[in-house]
N, C-alpha and C positions, 0 to 999 in steps of 0.2 A: 706742830709746825715742822715742815719738811724742807730740806734744802734741795734746790734744783739748780741746774747750770743755766747761766744767762746765755741766750742765743747770740748775743752780740760779742761779749768778751770772754765767756766761758768760766767766769768765777762763780762760786757758790752764792746763791741768793735765796732768801726765804720765799716760799711759795705764796706767802701772804703779802709780800712787798709789791707795791705798784711800780716802783722804779728800782733799777739796779743801783746800789750805792757806789759801785765801782766805775761804771761807764755812763750811767744815766738812762739806760735803755728803759723805755716805758712800755709795759705790757698792754696798756690801753691805747697805744698808738700803733700805726703801721707805717711802713716805708714804701715810697714809690719805687717800683722795680726799674724805672727808666732813669730817674735822676737822683734817687736816694733821699728825697725830702721827707721829713717826718710829718705825718698827718694824723688826724684823729681816726679812730678805728672805724667810724661810720662815714668817712669821706668818700663820696662817689667818684671823685677824680682828683688828680694832683693839682694843687694850686700853683705850682711852679711850672710844670711842663704840659699840663693838660691831659696826662695819661688817664684813661677811663678804666676803672676796675670792672671786671666782669661780674655781673649779678647772677646769682644762682636762680635758675628757672624754677618756678614754683610748680612742683609736680602734684597738682591737686588731683584727687580721684576723678576718674572719668564719669561724668554725670549724663552722658548720652546726648550732649548738645548737638543739634543739627545733624543727627544721624539720617533723618529722612531726606534732607537736602543733599547730603553727601552720597547716599545710596542712589537717589534719583539721578544725580549727576553721573555716577558710575554706570548706571543702566543706560542712560541716554547717550553716553559717550560713544557707544558702538553704532547707533543709527542716526541720531540727531546730534551731530558733532558740535555744532555751535551752541545749542541749548545745554548739552552736557558740559561743555567748556565753561559756560557762564555759571552753571550750578556748582561746578567744581571750584571755580575761583571764589564764588560767594562763600562756599563751605570753608575754604582756606582762610578767607578774610575774617569770618566770624569766629574762627578758632585760632586766631593769630596768637602766638606766644604760648599756646597750650600744647601739651603732648598727649593727645588722646586719639582714639580710633576714628572719630569723625574727621579730624584733620587729615589723617592718613588716607581715608577714603576719598576726601576731597582732592588730595594731591594725586591719587591714582586716577580719579576722574579727569583731572586737568591734563595729565600726561597722556592718557589714552585718547581723550578727545583731540588733543593737539596732533598726535600721530595720525589718527584716523582722518582728521581734516586735511592734513598735508597729503596723505595718500589719495583722498578723493579729489583734491585739486589737481594732482598729477594725472590721475585717470581722466579727468574732464579735459585737461589740456591735450592729452594723447588722443582722446576720442575726437576732439575738434580738429587737430592737425591731421589725423588719419581719416577723417570723414566717416567715422564709425559711430553709430548712435549709442550714446551712453544713457542708460535708463535710470540713473540714480538721482538726477537733479532733484 
């Protein structure tokens, strides 16, 4: 048995004790950072003020999900902007909440497609206003 300092009152407490005998601090409970309400350790939110605790993102190993879709979106983003944009969005949606390379490629495809699409729309508007034939349609 070792003595540790209670995080609440600073008195010495056994490391085996569930509660501090001096102040009642419960190691199996947590406190809301907004209002100070004592909650169970697994409470997802505060029952008093509604504060939601951040959940740790599960960093599962990358299993290659939707790489084909993400890579196709990235390649198509340069020439077929709308198709590349759709593929990129689908790759993002199917990898939602994951931190893997397929999601990153989907994000890159979405950004590049969006930028290319805006540039092409601007060029089309300029060619129509200046009466210059634009051959990219």
